[in-house]
py3Dmol code that shows the C-alpha trace and the ligand (Angstrom):
import py3Dmol

protein = """\
ATOM      1  CA  MET A   1      -3.524  25.678  -7.266  1.00  0.00           C
ATOM      2  CA  PRO A   2      -2.748  25.205  -3.564  1.00  0.00           C
ATOM      3  CA  THR A   3       0.730  24.079  -2.627  1.00  0.00           C
ATOM      4  CA  THR A   4       0.765  20.825  -0.723  1.00  0.00           C
ATOM      5  CA  THR A   5       2.472  21.173   2.610  1.00  0.00           C
ATOM      6  CA  LEU A   6       0.992  18.163   4.354  1.00  0.00           C
ATOM      7  CA  LYS A   7       3.017  14.981   4.327  1.00  0.00           C
ATOM      8  CA  SER A   8       2.067  11.470   5.333  1.00  0.00           C
ATOM      9  CA  ASP A   9       4.198   9.491   7.743  1.00  0.00           C
ATOM     10  CA  ASN A  10       6.571   8.267   5.000  1.00  0.00           C
ATOM     11  CA  GLY A  11       7.226  11.799   3.699  1.00  0.00           C
ATOM     12  CA  TRP A  12       5.028  11.733   0.581  1.00  0.00           C
ATOM     13  CA  PRO A  13       2.662  14.666  -0.135  1.00  0.00           C
ATOM     14  CA  ALA A  14      -0.797  14.127   1.351  1.00  0.00           C
ATOM     15  CA  SER A  15      -4.056  15.919   0.636  1.00  0.00           C
ATOM     16  CA  LYS A  16      -7.786  15.821   1.251  1.00  0.00           C
ATOM     17  CA  ASP A  17      -8.091  16.598  -2.437  1.00  0.00           C
ATOM     18  CA  PRO A  18      -7.056  13.436  -4.327  1.00  0.00           C
ATOM     19  CA  ALA A  19      -6.600  15.333  -7.614  1.00  0.00           C
ATOM     20  CA  GLU A  20      -4.019  17.627  -6.043  1.00  0.00           C
ATOM     21  CA  ILE A  21      -1.604  14.756  -5.400  1.00  0.00           C
ATOM     22  CA  GLY A  22      -2.286  12.720  -8.524  1.00  0.00           C
ATOM     23  CA  ILE A  23      -4.517   9.996  -7.086  1.00  0.00           C
ATOM     24  CA  LYS A  24      -6.089   7.759  -9.721  1.00  0.00           C
ATOM     25  CA  SER A  25      -7.891   4.450  -9.744  1.00  0.00           C
ATOM     26  CA  TYR A  26      -5.867   1.502 -11.061  1.00  0.00           C
ATOM     27  CA  ALA A  27      -7.004  -1.993 -11.950  1.00  0.00           C
ATOM     28  CA  VAL A  28      -5.056  -4.855 -10.385  1.00  0.00           C
ATOM     29  CA  LYS A  29      -4.075  -7.333 -13.099  1.00  0.00           C
ATOM     30  CA  GLY A  30      -5.836 -10.683 -12.899  1.00  0.00           C
ATOM     31  CA  THR A  31      -8.488  -9.414 -10.441  1.00  0.00           C
ATOM     32  CA  LYS A  32     -11.627  -7.285 -10.406  1.00  0.00           C
ATOM     33  CA  ILE A  33     -10.021  -5.042  -7.779  1.00  0.00           C
ATOM     34  CA  LYS A  34      -9.268  -1.370  -8.337  1.00  0.00           C
ATOM     35  CA  LEU A  35      -6.991   0.545  -6.008  1.00  0.00           C
ATOM     36  CA  ARG A  36      -6.736   4.315  -5.658  1.00  0.00           C
ATOM     37  CA  CYS A  37      -3.069   5.274  -5.442  1.00  0.00           C
ATOM     38  CA  ALA A  38      -0.650   8.081  -6.227  1.00  0.00           C
ATOM     39  CA  GLU A  39       0.445   7.972  -9.843  1.00  0.00           C
ATOM     40  CA  LYS A  40       4.159   7.922  -8.949  1.00  0.00           C
ATOM     41  CA  VAL A  41       3.893   4.691  -6.943  1.00  0.00           C
ATOM     42  CA  ALA A  42       0.920   3.034  -8.653  1.00  0.00           C
ATOM     43  CA  PRO A  43       3.064   0.539 -10.634  1.00  0.00           C
ATOM     44  CA  LEU A  44       4.711  -0.672  -7.394  1.00  0.00           C
ATOM     45  CA  LEU A  45       1.472  -1.007  -5.411  1.00  0.00           C
ATOM     46  CA  THR A  46      -0.694  -2.527  -8.140  1.00  0.00           C
ATOM     47  CA  GLU A  47       1.979  -4.933  -9.391  1.00  0.00           C
ATOM     48  CA  PHE A  48       2.617  -6.001  -5.789  1.00  0.00           C
ATOM     49  CA  ALA A  49      -1.127  -6.598  -5.303  1.00  0.00           C
ATOM     50  CA  ALA A  50      -1.296  -8.635  -8.531  1.00  0.00           C
ATOM     51  CA  GLU A  51       1.627 -10.826  -7.477  1.00  0.00           C
ATOM     52  CA  PHE A  52       0.196 -11.158  -3.944  1.00  0.00           C
ATOM     53  CA  HIS A  53      -3.060 -12.332  -5.530  1.00  0.00           C
ATOM     54  CA  ALA A  54      -1.257 -14.841  -7.770  1.00  0.00           C
ATOM     55  CA  THR A  55       1.275 -16.245  -5.296  1.00  0.00           C
ATOM     56  CA  ILE A  56       0.114 -15.573  -1.697  1.00  0.00           C
ATOM     57  CA  GLU A  57      -3.697 -15.635  -1.667  1.00  0.00           C
ATOM     58  CA  PRO A  58      -6.571 -14.359  -3.820  1.00  0.00           C
ATOM     59  CA  ILE A  59      -7.670 -10.807  -3.021  1.00  0.00           C
ATOM     60  CA  ASP A  60     -10.978 -10.721  -4.867  1.00  0.00           C
ATOM     61  CA  GLU A  61     -12.862 -13.558  -3.215  1.00  0.00           C
ATOM     62  CA  GLY A  62     -15.699 -12.912  -0.736  1.00  0.00           C
ATOM     63  CA  THR A  63     -15.813  -9.382   0.674  1.00  0.00           C
ATOM     64  CA  LEU A  64     -14.017  -6.765  -1.364  1.00  0.00           C
ATOM     65  CA  ASP A  65     -11.840  -5.462   1.426  1.00  0.00           C
ATOM     66  CA  ASP A  66      -8.886  -3.969  -0.408  1.00  0.00           C
ATOM     67  CA  TRP A  67      -8.201  -0.230  -0.275  1.00  0.00           C
ATOM     68  CA  GLY A  68      -5.738   2.456  -1.230  1.00  0.00           C
ATOM     69  CA  TYR A  69      -6.053   6.227  -0.871  1.00  0.00           C
ATOM     70  CA  CYS A  70      -7.999   7.544   2.107  1.00  0.00           C
ATOM     71  CA  PHE A  71      -7.331  10.833   3.910  1.00  0.00           C
ATOM     72  CA  ARG A  72      -7.048  10.019   7.604  1.00  0.00           C
ATOM     73  CA  MET A  73      -4.761   9.932  10.614  1.00  0.00           C
ATOM     74  CA  VAL A  74      -2.889   6.820  11.735  1.00  0.00           C
ATOM     75  CA  ARG A  75      -5.448   4.890  13.792  1.00  0.00           C
ATOM     76  CA  GLY A  76      -4.883   5.709  17.455  1.00  0.00           C
ATOM     77  CA  ARG A  77      -2.179   8.266  16.589  1.00  0.00           C
ATOM     78  CA  GLU A  78      -4.032  11.478  15.855  1.00  0.00           C
ATOM     79  CA  ASP A  79      -0.800  13.449  15.361  1.00  0.00           C
ATOM     80  CA  ARG A  80       0.358  11.480  12.309  1.00  0.00           C
ATOM     81  CA  LEU A  81      -1.147  11.305   8.829  1.00  0.00           C
ATOM     82  CA  SER A  82      -1.610   7.760   7.583  1.00  0.00           C
ATOM     83  CA  ASN A  83       0.277   6.813   4.419  1.00  0.00           C
ATOM     84  CA  HIS A  84      -3.139   6.114   2.899  1.00  0.00           C
ATOM     85  CA  SER A  85      -3.487   9.946   2.886  1.00  0.00           C
ATOM     86  CA  SER A  86      -0.777  10.200   0.233  1.00  0.00           C
ATOM     87  CA  GLY A  87      -2.000   7.211  -1.792  1.00  0.00           C
ATOM     88  CA  THR A  88       1.219   5.336  -1.009  1.00  0.00           C
ATOM     89  CA  ALA A  89      -0.324   2.541   1.101  1.00  0.00           C
ATOM     90  CA  ILE A  90      -2.778  -0.262   0.454  1.00  0.00           C
ATOM     91  CA  ASP A  91      -4.683  -2.750   2.576  1.00  0.00           C
ATOM     92  CA  LEU A  92      -5.256  -6.266   1.221  1.00  0.00           C
ATOM     93  CA  ASN A  93      -7.775  -8.793   2.565  1.00  0.00           C
ATOM     94  CA  ALA A  94      -8.537  -6.549   5.529  1.00  0.00           C
ATOM     95  CA  SER A  95     -11.185  -8.822   7.050  1.00  0.00           C
ATOM     96  CA  LYS A  96      -8.729 -11.720   7.170  1.00  0.00           C
ATOM     97  CA  HIS A  97      -5.704  -9.723   8.341  1.00  0.00           C
ATOM     98  CA  GLN A  98      -7.137  -7.293  10.876  1.00  0.00           C
ATOM     99  CA  LEU A  99      -5.359  -4.457  12.633  1.00  0.00           C
ATOM    100  CA  GLY A 100      -3.630  -5.810  15.742  1.00  0.00           C
ATOM    101  CA  ALA A 101      -3.943  -9.460  14.711  1.00  0.00           C
ATOM    102  CA  GLU A 102      -0.836 -11.660  14.846  1.00  0.00           C
ATOM    103  CA  ASN A 103       0.117 -14.697  12.767  1.00  0.00           C
ATOM    104  CA  THR A 104      -2.673 -14.304  10.224  1.00  0.00           C
ATOM    105  CA  PHE A 105      -0.269 -15.737   7.645  1.00  0.00           C
ATOM    106  CA  THR A 106       1.471 -19.086   8.136  1.00  0.00           C
ATOM    107  CA  PRO A 107       5.225 -18.787   8.858  1.00  0.00           C
ATOM    108  CA  GLU A 108       5.990 -19.763   5.233  1.00  0.00           C
ATOM    109  CA  LYS A 109       3.515 -17.228   3.838  1.00  0.00           C
ATOM    110  CA  THR A 110       4.865 -14.567   6.194  1.00  0.00           C
ATOM    111  CA  LEU A 111       8.338 -14.979   4.694  1.00  0.00           C
ATOM    112  CA  ALA A 112       6.915 -14.907   1.184  1.00  0.00           C
ATOM    113  CA  VAL A 113       4.879 -11.747   1.938  1.00  0.00           C
ATOM    114  CA  LEU A 114       7.923  -9.968   3.378  1.00  0.00           C
ATOM    115  CA  ALA A 115      10.086 -10.940   0.389  1.00  0.00           C
ATOM    116  CA  LEU A 116       7.412  -9.761  -2.033  1.00  0.00           C
ATOM    117  CA  ALA A 117       6.985  -6.444  -0.203  1.00  0.00           C
ATOM    118  CA  ALA A 118      10.761  -5.878  -0.263  1.00  0.00           C
ATOM    119  CA  LYS A 119      10.864  -6.545  -4.022  1.00  0.00           C
ATOM    120  CA  TYR A 120       8.474  -3.621  -4.611  1.00  0.00           C
ATOM    121  CA  GLY A 121      10.059  -1.281  -2.028  1.00  0.00           C
ATOM    122  CA  LEU A 122       7.186  -1.693   0.410  1.00  0.00           C
ATOM    123  CA  LYS A 123       7.066  -2.126   4.148  1.00  0.00           C
ATOM    124  CA  SER A 124       4.606  -4.673   5.521  1.00  0.00           C
ATOM    125  CA  GLY A 125       2.516  -3.924   8.608  1.00  0.00           C
ATOM    126  CA  ILE A 126       3.469  -7.424   9.779  1.00  0.00           C
ATOM    127  CA  THR A 127       6.796  -5.907  10.826  1.00  0.00           C
ATOM    128  CA  TYR A 128       5.283  -3.187  13.038  1.00  0.00           C
ATOM    129  CA  LYS A 129       6.632  -3.557  16.550  1.00  0.00           C
ATOM    130  CA  LEU A 130       3.871  -2.144  18.742  1.00  0.00           C
ATOM    131  CA  ARG A 131       0.764  -3.110  16.835  1.00  0.00           C
ATOM    132  CA  LYS A 132       0.763  -5.428  13.835  1.00  0.00           C
ATOM    133  CA  ASP A 133      -1.220  -4.367  10.785  1.00  0.00           C
ATOM    134  CA  PRO A 134      -1.024  -7.439   8.553  1.00  0.00           C
ATOM    135  CA  MET A 135      -3.418  -6.108   5.875  1.00  0.00           C
ATOM    136  CA  HIS A 136      -1.200  -3.060   5.340  1.00  0.00           C
ATOM    137  CA  PHE A 137       1.607  -2.325   2.870  1.00  0.00           C
ATOM    138  CA  GLU A 138       3.248   1.059   2.358  1.00  0.00           C
ATOM    139  CA  VAL A 139       5.894   2.590   0.154  1.00  0.00           C
ATOM    140  CA  CYS A 140       9.154   3.102   2.035  1.00  0.00           C
ATOM    141  CA  LEU A 141      11.086   4.713  -0.816  1.00  0.00           C
ATOM    142  CA  THR A 142      11.717   8.365  -1.673  1.00  0.00           C
ATOM    143  CA  PRO A 143      10.191   9.628  -4.946  1.00  0.00           C
ATOM    144  CA  LYS A 144      13.610   9.227  -6.624  1.00  0.00           C
ATOM    145  CA  GLN A 145      14.031   5.672  -5.311  1.00  0.00           C
ATOM    146  CA  ALA A 146      10.468   4.802  -6.349  1.00  0.00           C
ATOM    147  CA  LYS A 147      11.188   5.945  -9.900  1.00  0.00           C
ATOM    148  CA  GLU A 148      14.379   3.877  -9.992  1.00  0.00           C
ATOM    149  CA  ARG A 149      12.637   0.794  -8.614  1.00  0.00           C
ATOM    150  CA  ILE A 150       9.851   1.083 -11.208  1.00  0.00           C
ATOM    151  CA  THR A 151      12.499   1.237 -13.945  1.00  0.00           C
ATOM    152  CA  ALA A 152      14.496  -1.651 -12.450  1.00  0.00           C
ATOM    153  CA  LEU A 153      11.357  -3.814 -12.375  1.00  0.00           C
ATOM    154  CA  GLY A 154      10.421  -2.814 -15.931  1.00  0.00           C
ATOM    155  CA  LEU A 155       7.077  -1.358 -14.789  1.00  0.00           C
ATOM    156  CA  GLU A 156       7.006   1.980 -16.628  1.00  0.00           C
ATOM    157  CA  GLN A 157       3.615   2.691 -18.135  1.00  0.00           C
TER     158      GLN A 157
END
"""
ligand_1 = """\
1
ZN
Zn -3.495 0.366 5.841
"""
view = py3Dmol.view(width=600, height=400)
view.addModel(protein, "pdb")
view.setStyle({"model": 0}, {"cartoon": {"style": "trace"}})
view.addModel(ligand_1, "xyz")
view.setStyle({"model": 1}, {"stick": {}})
view.zoomTo()
view.show()
């Protein structure tokens, strides 16, 4: 078994081999969407997506443009591994909230999205300074913090 040395931008183990870092496919409650994420953060990402679907906007209407794990570099930054490479990031409603687009959510929805992301220990691409990525949400917790947050939210499997 190879030892993982690669890390994505947020410090989580990344690999081209999804099995090596515990990537599985998880259904998002209340939708027909499945997201591929790392086991250790799956409750945070999938529960966030379910609540986003229920309270912000539906994620399974029209094009299915919602993704999780994907081994790749940060777009335009070929020296950094995207957090999708560790299965700790998801994109929701990508066609509506495209990379680089600003104000794709109303001001009220923006506040609600940020609050929801914070609840699950996620960082929203809306907050990126140089280039907004409003479809994007990523774990900004250490493995220990992620475990604690899952417990605090009562999301243990
Ligand atoms: Zn993304």
